[in-house]
N, C-alpha and C positions, 0 to 999 in steps of 0.2 A: 503494500500499499504506499501510494506516495499521492500527498497532495499540497494544496496552496487556501489557507483561510484567512479570513479578516480576523483578526483578532477581537474585537468586540462582539462578533458570531460566535466564537468559540466558548466565550466570557460566557457568554450569555446563557447558551445551550448546559453547558458544564456545570453552572449554578442552580437550574432547573434539579437536575441530579443528585445535590447534595443532600437533600431531605430524604432520600431512599436509601442510599447507602448507610450501614450501620458502623458505626464507629469499631464495634468489640462483634466479631464473629468469630467461629469457629472455620467458616470454609474461605482460603483465601480470596476466591475467584470473584465474591459477593462484596468484596472492598474495590474493586476493579470497574469502569467502566467498558460498555463493548462498544468500539469505536468501528463501523463499516463502510468503507468507502464506495459506491457505486452509480456509475452513470455521472451525475453533476451534485451528490448528493452524500453527506458526511452525515450516517444514523447514527446516533447514540443511547444505550441502553444500556438501565441500572435495576439491579433487583435484590428486595431479602429475603426472596421465595415467596413472602406476603402479599406484597405491594412493587410493581416494576412502572417503570417509565421508560417509553421510548420518544425521542425527541430529534433533531435536526437540524441540519440549515446548509444552505447551498455552498459547494466549496470548487475550486479547479481540481479536479482528476486526473492526477498523471499515469496513476496506476491503481487499480480496485486491489483490494482487498481488504482483512480485518485483525484486530487484535484489541485484545484487553489490558489496560491500564489503570492504575491506582484513582481511584477518582479525584479524593482529595487533593494529591499531590500534584496531580495533572492541571487540576484549578487553579490552586496557589500559582504555579509555573504559567497558566497564561496568564494571571491575571498581572502578574509580574513583569511582562513581556514588554518593549514599546509599543506604541501606535502604530503599526506596521502588520503588513501580512506576515502569517506564520505558517513555516515550511514543515510539514511532519511526514516522515520517512519511518518506514517498517524495519528494523537488519535483523539478522540473522539470530536465531535463536530467543527470538520475542521479546527484544529490544526495539526501543523507538527514538529517533532524536527528534529535535523539537528547536528549530530555529529561526530565529526572528531579527532581522538587521545582523548585528555583530555578537548576538549573546545566541549561546547553545547547549542544550540541555541532553543528557542519554540515559533514558528511564528503562527500567526494567518493566516487562509486562507478563502475561500469562498468555497460551493459545487462545484463540478463539473459542477452539472444541470446548474447554474446558466450562464456559459460561454457559448455565441452562437455557433451556429452552422457553420462550415465552409464551402467555396466552395471547392469541391475538382476533381482532375485530372481524367480523362477515362484513362485508360491504352491503349497505342497504337496510340491514335488519336492526338499527338503533331506534331509537325513539328520540326525536329532537326537543331539547329543552332550551328556554333561554338562558345564557349565562350570567348577564347580568342579576338575573332574579334568582340562581341556585348560590351565585356568589354571597347575595345579600341574605341569604337563610342560614348559609354557614358562618357568615359573622354574627348572626343571633344567636345561634345554637350551639357554635361547636364548642363554645369553651364551659359547657356543662357538660360535657360527655366524661365520662368517670377514667380516673387515672389507675385503676384498680385491675390489674390485667386477671385476678382472680374472677372477678365480676363479667366473663367473658362477652355475657350477652347485652351487658351496658358498655363496653368497652366500641360504642360507636355511634352513629347518629340514624335514625330511621327514615327513612328518606320516602315520602309517599306521594306517589300520582295520579292522578284522576282526570276527567278529560277537559275539566273546567279548573283544576288549582294542580298547585306544587307546595308542599309542606315539609317540614325537616324538623323532627323533635331528638333532643337530647336528654339524660338525665344520670346522674350519679346515684339513684336513691335519695339526694336530701333535696336536691332541687329538678327542678324539670322545665326546658325551655322548648317553648313551642312556637313556628312562626310558619305563616301559611300566607301563600300570594295567589291573585287570578293568574291562569294560564289556561292557552288552548293548547292541548297536547292529544296527539294520534295515537289513542289507545283502544283496544280489542275491551278488554277488561281494566280496572285501576290495579298498579302493582306498589308491591310496600319490599323494600329493600333495606337490609341493615349495611350501612358501609363503617368500615374501621375506623378507629380516631386517625390513625396514621394517613390512608387515605384521604380523609376528608382534609386534614391541614394543606397537603398536596395536591388538590383538586382547589382549593382555594385560591391556591397560585397561579395556577394554570390558568383561572378563568379570569387573570386580569386581561381587559381589554377584549375580550372575545364577544361575540355575538350570539352563537349558539353552541351547545356541547351536546355528542350524541351519547345516549346510555345503552348499552349492551350486556343482555346476560348470555355469558357461554361457559357452559356447565356450572361452577362452585365459584365463577369469576365474575364480576363486574368490570365493564372496561367503557370508559369514558374517554371519547373522541373529542379533540379541540383544537380544530386546525389539522395541521399536518403531525400534533403531537396525541400520545394515547398516553391514559393510567388506569393501569390494571391492579384488581384489588380481589384476594379471596372474601368469599362474604362471609358475615358472620352466622352462624347454625344456633339460635335459641329464638327464646321466644319475649319478644317486646313486651314492655310492662302495657296494659290497655291503658293510656294516656287520656283517651278520649273524656272518661269522668271525670278525671283529675283537673284538666283543664277547664271546666264546665262548672265547677264549682266556685263562687266568690262570695266574699264577706260585705256584709251587709254595711260594714262602717267603712265609708270610702272619702279619702281626701286626695285635693292634686296640689304637686307640689312644685317649684322648676328646679328641671333634672339638675343644673350642676349646683345649685344651692345645696340640695340635700347630698348631692356627691361630698361636696368640700365637708358637710358637718360630720358624715359618716366617716369620712376620711381621718379628722381630726378628732373622733372621740375614741375611733379605733386605735388610735396611739397607745391607747394605756388599757387594752382589751387585752383578757389572758391570751397568750400568744399559741399555747393548745388549742383552745377553741375558738377564738375569736368570735366571741358573742356580745352581742348590741342589743339592748335592750330598746324597745322602742314603747312610748305610753302615749296612745291620743287622748284630748280630753277636749273640752268646750275651747276653741280657737289656740288649741296649743301643740305641738307633736316634740316629744321630748327624749332624745336621743341620752344614754348610758351605757358607759362601760366602765369595768371595774377590774382589776388582778389586785391579789394578795401581796405581793412582790412590788407592782408599779405604780398603784395607787387607783384614783378614778376620773372619771371626766365626764361631762355633762353638757348638752348645747340643746337648746330650744329653739323650735321655729314656731312662728307664727301663722296658721293655716285657717281657711274658711270650713269650721268643721260645728257643730252644734249635737251631736248626736252623743250616744252612750259611750262612756270611760273605756279603755280597753290597753292591757299591758300584754307584750309577745316580746318573745327573742329570738332575732335571727343572726345567721353568720354574719359578719360583717361585709367580708369579702365576695360572700354572694350577692349582696346588695350594689357593691361596688360593681361588680361584672357586670350586672344588669343595667346600671347605670352607665357604665362606658358604650353598652352596645344599643341602648335605647333608641337613640337618634333621632329624638324630638325634644323641644325645649321644656315639657313638662312632663312628666308623669304620674300617674294615678297609683295609689297603693290602697289596697282593699283588704280588710281586716275582718274576722268573726268572734274570735277568744284567744286565751293564751293558748290552746290545744291544739287549733285550728291551722289550716296551711295559709299564708298570706298570697296574693296575688299582685303582680306587677305587670302594668302596662304603660306602654306611651300614651299620650293625650296629645288631643290636637292634630294638626296636620303631620300627617307620618305615612303620608302615600297610602295603596291600596293594602298592604300588609298587616295581617293579622296577627301580634305580637304579643304573647303571654308567657308571664314568666313566673313559675310556684315556685315557693320556698316554705320547707319544712320546718314548723318550729322549734326551738331549743329549750330545755327546761331554764327558768327563770334561777 
């Protein structure tokens, strides 16, 4: 293989695969990116055996061929090069030279044959989804996916496709984020697929600036095609919780607050919350919403906000970070907080002009 590629094109595509390659793995070739030169293209591929990405760019191909090279080191080399064309050549015994102006590197690789086969999409068999809408759903829900691998059935987001709606749901068992938007989809039957956390993260990056994305199911894989790039992921086998009843329950005590004002207050009070529980007590009464946090080792913090409320008083405690996560993603100037009692879930939603997105965030209470 021998190619000449623009430095910025190479850096851009190598950057995309960095999130796929695991820093630690027991199979050496999985730390590499597969580089294949054919026709007038350089095609790159990376995988951790669960999630894989194919991407590439136009290059001048002097000689076709393929090799696998260390993904992170190749990216670091490419970024360090002068702003000029890069000359990449395969050498004997799976080595490669990378040259740019008066700079040259000799890099160790592994044969193309060592790289695992990746799932591929079939032409014309996918469901077209609006990329901007899907990206927005990911931004509103992705942070609520559990980080506990043991709870594998929650280690992803549920993507719900219907003929006139696209929705996404994520939960870690303590909070649940739901976002739905109107969308005209060409479907025979409604579909629900569980997309793993890592695939959700990488898909969010791929969707930047795209108009549409094609979703295709191939055996136990989901394949998202965005232009000339494709992301494949194993599906999660498991039963996602029945979220419909959860998002339908709203409290009878409702108050509207300025989003940024509330976020600043929660952030300040949380400075003295217990580092283990992050608990913040919320007390709602006539014309006043008070936030309180304390820790035996740190002290206590209290802040009151004036609100338009004249109903029954209620006190409840939430994880302060969960509140901040929602307030960062809400996308509106104001938010509505709906409470019932000390032991019931709280519901938070954007208030006012927030487009056609139906966004609901449910947080379970903590013991006072």
